[in-house]
Structures are given as structure tokens and as C-alpha cells.
ROVEX-485673 format. One record per residue: z, y negated, x of N, C-alpha, C, O in turn. Coordinates in steps of 0.02 Angstrom, whole numbers, padded with zeros to 5 digits, always signed. Layout:
N
ZYXZYXZYXZYX
...
% end
This chain:
50
+00963-04611+01066+00977-04543+01100+00962-04501+01034+00988-04519+00982
+00917-04441+01036+00912-04384+00994+00930-04331+01032+00944-04332+01092
+00931-04279+00992+00955-04209+01016+00911-04190+01074+00942-04160+01119
+00849-04200+01085+00789-04195+01132+00840-04234+01194+00872-04198+01232
+00842-04304+01199+00864-04333+01250+00926-04317+01279+00938-04326+01338
+00964-04293+01238+01031-04269+01264+01029-04202+01297+01062-04192+01348
+00990-04153+01269+00971-04100+01304+00937-04102+01370+00945-04064+01417
+00898-04156+01365+00846-04166+01425+00900-04194+01469+00901-04164+01523
+00946-04240+01464+00983-04261+01524+01051-04199+01536+01076-04196+01592
+01071-04162+01492+01108-04097+01520+01082-04052+01565+01112-04025+01611
+01006-04042+01544+00968-03985+01582+00955-04026+01668+00944-04000+01723
+00960-04086+01650+00941-04113+01707+00999-04099+01756+00988-04069+01809
+01068-04122+01739+01112-04117+01755+01148-04051+01784+01195-04047+01824
+01107-03996+01747+01140-03936+01763+01093-03904+01826+01120-03862+01862
+01020-03924+01840+00975-03913+01882+01003-03938+01959+00993-03911+02013
+01045-04004+01941+01053-04037+02001+01124-04008+02027+01143-04018+02085
+01161-03972+01982+01230-03969+02000+01221-03892+02007+01271-03869+02035
+01184-03853+01993+01166-03780+02014+01142-03769+02084+01148-03716+02114
+01117-03820+02106+01069-03809+02170+01127-03823+02235+01115-03814+02295
+01192-03848+02207+01231-03855+02242+01296-03812+02275+01323-03773+02236
+01318-03816+02331+01382-03779+02333+01447-03806+02304+01496-03772+02289
+01442-03869+02297+01518-03919+02270+01481-03958+02239+01425-03975+02258
+01515-03977+02178+01522-04044+02149+01580-04088+02130+01627-04072+02095
+01571-04143+02156+01630-04176+02160+01667-04193+02080+01637-04181+02028
+01726-04219+02082+01737-04232+02010+01708-04300+01992+01687-04310+01935
+01706-04338+02030+01683-04413+02019+01601-04391+01980+01585-04419+01927
+01559-04343+02010+01501-04339+01986+01496-04303+01918+01445-04303+01884
+01543-04276+01902+01550-04235+01832+01567-04286+01785+01539-04287+01730
+01617-04337+01805+01644-04388+01771+01596-04442+01753+01597-04472+01699
+01552-04454+01803+01485-04479+01795+01439-04462+01750+01421-04504+01708
+01415-04407+01751+01386-04371+01689+01404-04393+01633+01370-04430+01597
+01477-04364+01619+01503-04362+01565+01496-04430+01536+01473-04431+01479
+01512-04492+01565+01514-04549+01545+01427-04561+01540+01409-04591+01489
+01390-04547+01571+01302-04550+01544+01319-04540+01482+01328-04584+01441
+01326-04465+01471+01318-04424+01393+01365-04479+01335+01347-04491+01277
+01420-04505+01366+01457-04534+01305+01417-04619+01299+01409-04649+01246
+01403-04635+01345+01352-04709+01331+01291-04696+01288+01273-04738+01247
+01254-04634+01295+01199-04614+01255+01220-04604+01193+01178-04607+01148
+01271-04594+01180+01293-04561+01098+01313-04626+01086+01277-04653+01043
+01361-04666+01109+01374-04735+01072+01309-04772+01077+01296-04795+01022
+01273-04784+01110+01213-04814+01096+01167-04795+01030+01140-04836+00992
+01164-04730+01027+01134-04700+00955+01175-04714+00906+01144-04718+00854
+01235-04724+00898+01283-04737+00853+01270-04814+00820+01265-04828+00760
+01267-04855+00870+01256-04926+00875+01175-04939+00830+01167-04986+00792
+01138-04903+00840+01063-04891+00823+01057-04868+00742+01008-04887+00710
+01099-04834+00718+01095-04795+00664+01122-04843+00621+01176-04870+00633
+01082-04856+00563+01108-04878+00511+01183-04854+00479+01202-04796+00485
+01228-04913+00440+01285-04884+00423+01270-04861+00348+01230-04887+00309
+01311-04808+00337+01305-04771+00266+01356-04769+00229+01372-04716+00201
+01391-04824+00221+01452-04831+00193+01452-04881+00137+01505-04892+00106
% end
């Protein structure tokens, strides 16, 4: 996951949530978990710098 992929995912969620009157807490949690998983996957791919 690079910044562009993260930005695209956020933009996608914003378009989806903006068009609706209500957004459930579960949907927001799902979105945040998706972002977290993307970040963790990128950390695993990044070479160790220590």
C-alpha cells in the first residue's frame, strides 16, 4: 500500500458515505479496519531498516 492506494480507498469510502443519509458504526469500523490492514500489509513488505 502506498499513499496513492490509501488515498484512493479513502476517496472511495467518502463517495459511498457522502451519498447516504446515515452510516452505521459497523460500516465505519469496517472501513477503518480495511485501512489498518492495508497499512500492516505494507509494513510487512517494507525491508527492516535497523
